[in-house]
C-alpha positions, 0 to 999 in steps of 0.5 A: 544502439544499447540493449534492450531493458526489461523491466520486471514491476511485481507485487505480492502481498498487497492487496486492493489497489494500494501496490497496483497503481503506484506500479502502474504509474512507475511503469508508464514512466519508465516506458517512456525512457524505453524501457520494456515493463511486465507487470505481476501482480495478485490482483488481476480486477484491480490492474484492470480498474488502473487501466495500463498498456504494459502487459499484466500478469497474476503474480503468484498467490499464497493460497488462503490469504487474503488482503483483508484477513491479515490478523492485527498485532504484528510484531515484526516483518517476520510475523508478516512474513509467517501470516503470508504462508512462510512458516510452510515450505510446501507453499512458499516453494510453490511460490518461489517455483512459480516466481523463478517460472516468470523470471526465466519467462520475461528474464529482467534487468532489473526487478522491481519489487513491492512487497514482494518477498518470496520474490524478493529472496529468490532475486537474492538467490539469483543475483539479480538486480533488485530496488525495492519500492514500497511503503514504510509498514512493506520496507522495514529497518534492519538493523544488526540484521534484525527487522525492526520491531512495530511492537517491541515486548511482543514476542513473534509467531515462530521463531526467526530460525525457523523461518531461515531453516525453512527458506534455506531449505526451500532454496537448497530443493531449488539449486539455490546457496542459502542467504546469510539471513532472512534481512540481506534480500531486502538490503541488495540494492536501493531502496525506496520508503513512500512514507514520508515520517508522519505516516512511517510507523517504524517512526524514529527507527528509521534513519533512511529517507521518506518520501511522498507515493509515488502518485500525485497528491493533491495539492493544500487547499482550504475544505469547500463549503459544501462540505463533502464527503469523500468515500473510498471504501470496498463492497465487501466491508462487512455492514457496509450497507448500513454504514453507507445509509449512517453516512448518507443520512446526515446530510451531507453530499457524498461522493464515493468510490465502492470498490466490487461495489453491487449495481445496487449499491451504486445505485442506490446512492445516485437516487439520493443525489449522490455522486458513486464513483464506478472508476477510481478517481485522481486523488489529487482531483478529487481531494480538494473538492471534498471536506472530508475522507472516510477510507480504510484506512490504505497508506496513499490514501493517507497520505492524499489526505494529511496533503490536502490536509482533509481529517480522515474517517478511517474503518481499518480493516487491516494491521498497516490501516490500524497502524496509519490510524494511530498515526492520524490521529496523534496528529490530531487529524484521524478518528477511528471509525467500527461499524459493529459499535456505535459510530454507525450512527448518523449522531455518531457521524454527524458529531464527527463531521462537524469538530472543527478541532479535527479539521484545523489539525488537519489542515495545520498538519497539510501546511506543515507538509506543504511547506517542507516539499517532500519529494514524490517517491517517483524521482528516486524510483526512477533513478534507481532503477535506470542505474540497476537497468544499465545502459539502453 
């Protein structure tokens, strides 16, 4: 019998359920093959919501960084690193020391990294096997040693040589050799892109294949006659109560999952005859029962709505969501909501929900994806981890 294989599945910058959800699905599949899994995630509350039988520990936290607070308009992945705190050598060293302690204690056979740049740099410095599994936004194409640009023509927040010099200095204090470039850590090991081309913000710049998310995706079905709306929102979003009141005023039945919702918010919905979910429901189950989706534009839900052929009303809270919205709008099946403007008014929402062109475009795009039958990322991710972990 071979040695037991240990897998560290880690996320670093992703917030809410968009990263812990896929990691728990992957961990469950890996455990069924006899591997031991440890999850390290930045949001322990989210980990409790999705539930997992694998042990979960907090990932090193970037001080003061909030997922929803990410500035809009990143030029490239370098700007995202700067916003996280990579230009602050004290902060970067603290995060990498914490990852180092986790690696020392867990001794993983392989690392699965989902939006975990500091861990990826440290894994490269230590020569540890790694598999990158994340959305297209979090795994940018790399050409000629440079991250592909999201918005060509803009200057980066901090020049690349300065970021690289800071990383070299931090790694040197930890006894490690500097990497050949800032991009090299993201080219080590297999890269599993959990975005199909329709929802990849890098579009034509991507040469590697993209996949559907790791989670189960809904089938394409006709929308229900009652026009039910599925709302997946953050209870901390500014102006949420006003938006919920406007949505209720439309007169459509609502199924809502509001993360961080107060008991009052859920009771407010229920007393008006709507369904308020306490725990997140599988998207493959809930979307076929609804005609429209309202959300903050996370990648997994954008994919699920597109697969189901559902129009998507997006209230973006961060840059990735704005990019996802732009891609949906280009396909003709996504509309932006802005609770600070008149889109929250009942009549405006009703106009969007009754837009037959939007419904037809969503069904058409869902049909295109259904005919193409793209592969779920779970299959290649499992294969990559098996190879990288070695024989068991």
